[in-house]
FITOR-952200 format. One record per residue: residue in one letter; x negated, y negated, z of N, C-alpha, C in turn. Coordinates in nm, 3 decimals. Atoms other than C-alpha are relative to their C-alpha. Layout:
+----+---------+---------+---------+---------+---------+---------+---------+---------+---------+
| aa |     n_x |     n_y |     n_z |    ca_x |    ca_y |    ca_z |     c_x |     c_y |     c_z |
+----+---------+---------+---------+---------+---------+---------+---------+---------+---------+
|  A |       X |       Y |       Z |       X |       Y |       Z |       X |       Y |       Z |
...
+----+---------+---------+---------+---------+---------+---------+---------+---------+---------+
END
This chain:
+----+---------+---------+---------+---------+---------+---------+---------+---------+---------+
| aa |     n_x |     n_y |     n_z |    ca_x |    ca_y |    ca_z |     c_x |     c_y |     c_z |
+----+---------+---------+---------+---------+---------+---------+---------+---------+---------+
|  X |   0.161 |  -0.066 |  -0.030 |   0.630 |  -0.177 |   1.988 |  -0.045 |   0.034 |  -0.074 |
|  X |   0.078 |   0.050 |   0.162 |   0.343 |  -0.181 |   1.728 |  -0.025 |   0.204 |   0.046 |
|  X |   0.027 |  -0.100 |   0.021 |   0.246 |   0.154 |   1.660 |  -0.172 |   0.009 |  -0.025 |
|  X |   0.179 |   0.009 |  -0.007 |  -0.119 |   0.249 |   1.656 |  -0.052 |   0.118 |  -0.105 |
|  X |   0.008 |  -0.150 |   0.152 |  -0.234 |   0.384 |   1.335 |  -0.211 |   0.048 |  -0.030 |
|  X |   0.175 |  -0.034 |  -0.045 |  -0.618 |   0.539 |   1.388 |  -0.023 |  -0.024 |  -0.164 |
|  X |   0.129 |   0.051 |   0.106 |  -0.900 |   0.390 |   1.106 |   0.018 |   0.094 |  -0.076 |
|  X |  -0.018 |  -0.074 |   0.130 |  -0.855 |   0.720 |   0.872 |   0.113 |  -0.009 |  -0.078 |
|  X |  -0.109 |  -0.050 |   0.078 |  -0.514 |   0.685 |   0.731 |  -0.034 |  -0.082 |  -0.126 |
|  X |  -0.008 |   0.056 |   0.118 |  -0.404 |   0.576 |   0.436 |   0.099 |   0.004 |  -0.100 |
|  X |  -0.097 |  -0.048 |   0.083 |  -0.114 |   0.557 |   0.159 |  -0.075 |   0.134 |  -0.089 |
|  X |   0.059 |  -0.108 |   0.055 |  -0.134 |   0.878 |  -0.039 |   0.002 |  -0.082 |  -0.173 |
|  X |  -0.020 |   0.063 |   0.135 |  -0.161 |   0.833 |  -0.440 |   0.181 |  -0.007 |  -0.083 |
|  X |  -0.175 |   0.021 |   0.027 |   0.205 |   0.905 |  -0.481 |   0.052 |  -0.090 |   0.032 |
|  X |  -0.005 |   0.064 |  -0.071 |   0.302 |   0.666 |  -0.278 |   0.002 |  -0.110 |  -0.018 |
|  X |   0.041 |   0.126 |   0.048 |   0.109 |   0.413 |  -0.411 |   0.052 |  -0.066 |  -0.113 |
|  X |   0.000 |  -0.081 |   0.162 |   0.165 |   0.534 |  -0.783 |   0.216 |  -0.100 |   0.053 |
|  X |  -0.181 |   0.097 |  -0.037 |   0.579 |   0.400 |  -0.582 |  -0.013 |  -0.121 |  -0.061 |
|  X |   0.001 |   0.180 |  -0.053 |   0.521 |   0.113 |  -0.444 |  -0.061 |  -0.085 |  -0.146 |
|  X |   0.022 |   0.124 |   0.093 |   0.354 |  -0.041 |  -0.781 |   0.121 |   0.011 |  -0.069 |
|  X |  -0.112 |  -0.031 |   0.054 |   0.609 |   0.087 |  -0.950 |   0.079 |  -0.143 |   0.055 |
|  X |  -0.066 |   0.085 |  -0.079 |   0.813 |  -0.084 |  -0.688 |  -0.017 |  -0.197 |  -0.086 |
|  X |   0.030 |   0.097 |   0.037 |   0.681 |  -0.463 |  -0.713 |  -0.004 |  -0.033 |  -0.150 |
|  X |  -0.119 |   0.037 |   0.181 |   0.716 |  -0.433 |  -1.161 |   0.104 |  -0.028 |   0.017 |
|  X |  -0.109 |   0.008 |  -0.017 |   1.054 |  -0.415 |  -1.118 |   0.051 |  -0.124 |   0.020 |
|  X |  -0.081 |   0.083 |  -0.016 |   1.247 |  -0.710 |  -1.195 |   0.137 |  -0.031 |   0.099 |
|  X |  -0.077 |  -0.013 |  -0.068 |   1.501 |  -0.641 |  -0.967 |  -0.024 |   0.125 |   0.058 |
|  X |   0.147 |  -0.070 |  -0.077 |   1.310 |  -0.483 |  -0.733 |   0.084 |  -0.166 |   0.170 |
|  X |  -0.113 |   0.077 |  -0.121 |   1.525 |  -0.659 |  -0.361 |  -0.191 |  -0.089 |   0.074 |
|  X |   0.060 |   0.109 |  -0.069 |   1.237 |  -0.909 |  -0.191 |  -0.021 |   0.108 |   0.120 |
|  X |  -0.002 |  -0.117 |  -0.165 |   1.236 |  -0.679 |   0.151 |  -0.018 |   0.104 |  -0.039 |
|  X |   0.038 |  -0.129 |   0.053 |   1.179 |  -0.354 |  -0.062 |  -0.119 |  -0.064 |  -0.027 |
|  X |   0.094 |  -0.037 |   0.056 |   0.893 |  -0.546 |  -0.273 |  -0.170 |   0.023 |   0.144 |
|  X |   0.154 |   0.028 |  -0.109 |   0.685 |  -0.649 |   0.107 |  -0.009 |   0.106 |   0.065 |
|  X |   0.092 |  -0.228 |   0.014 |   0.682 |  -0.257 |   0.191 |  -0.085 |   0.008 |  -0.095 |
|  X |   0.037 |  -0.071 |   0.079 |   0.581 |  -0.166 |  -0.118 |  -0.146 |  -0.142 |   0.011 |
|  X |   0.075 |   0.075 |  -0.016 |   0.331 |  -0.431 |  -0.077 |  -0.125 |   0.034 |   0.082 |
|  X |   0.037 |  -0.091 |  -0.087 |   0.210 |  -0.311 |   0.219 |   0.018 |   0.119 |   0.041 |
|  X |   0.045 |  -0.090 |   0.071 |   0.178 |   0.008 |   0.082 |  -0.111 |   0.032 |   0.014 |
|  X |   0.107 |  -0.027 |   0.106 |  -0.080 |  -0.050 |  -0.134 |  -0.137 |  -0.077 |   0.060 |
|  X |   0.146 |   0.031 |  -0.060 |  -0.282 |  -0.253 |   0.137 |  -0.068 |   0.088 |   0.067 |
|  X |   0.013 |  -0.136 |  -0.057 |  -0.255 |   0.046 |   0.306 |  -0.079 |   0.145 |  -0.109 |
|  X |   0.010 |  -0.085 |   0.058 |  -0.407 |   0.250 |  -0.002 |  -0.155 |   0.030 |  -0.025 |
|  X |   0.082 |  -0.046 |   0.052 |  -0.723 |   0.393 |  -0.124 |  -0.082 |  -0.076 |  -0.097 |
|  X |   0.036 |   0.021 |   0.127 |  -0.913 |   0.190 |  -0.390 |  -0.088 |   0.057 |  -0.065 |
|  X |  -0.042 |  -0.053 |   0.113 |  -0.953 |   0.344 |  -0.716 |  -0.263 |   0.007 |   0.012 |
|  X |   0.197 |   0.036 |   0.006 |  -1.377 |   0.218 |  -0.628 |  -0.038 |   0.011 |   0.070 |
|  X |   0.084 |   0.007 |  -0.111 |  -1.596 |   0.306 |  -0.375 |  -0.038 |  -0.141 |   0.035 |
|  X |   0.010 |   0.092 |   0.018 |  -1.657 |  -0.005 |  -0.290 |  -0.017 |  -0.060 |   0.143 |
|  X |   0.064 |   0.030 |  -0.101 |  -1.890 |  -0.157 |  -0.003 |   0.042 |  -0.125 |   0.115 |
|  X |  -0.049 |   0.153 |  -0.041 |  -1.798 |  -0.415 |   0.214 |  -0.121 |  -0.038 |   0.063 |
|  X |   0.138 |   0.096 |  -0.109 |  -2.079 |  -0.677 |   0.316 |   0.090 |  -0.036 |   0.206 |
|  X |  -0.021 |   0.071 |  -0.198 |  -2.061 |  -0.688 |   0.725 |  -0.128 |  -0.163 |   0.002 |
+----+---------+---------+---------+---------+---------+---------+---------+---------+---------+
END
């Protein structure tokens, strides 16, 4: 069962920071890195980048 995510939800800055640190860790397990990467893809970008349609 998939959970629907509303369009305006994103990962918080705090969670994105932790995810970044986990990805950099050499001893972080692969499954944890996968979840961290997923969180970062949902984080807001620092720059306001417009998507071309």
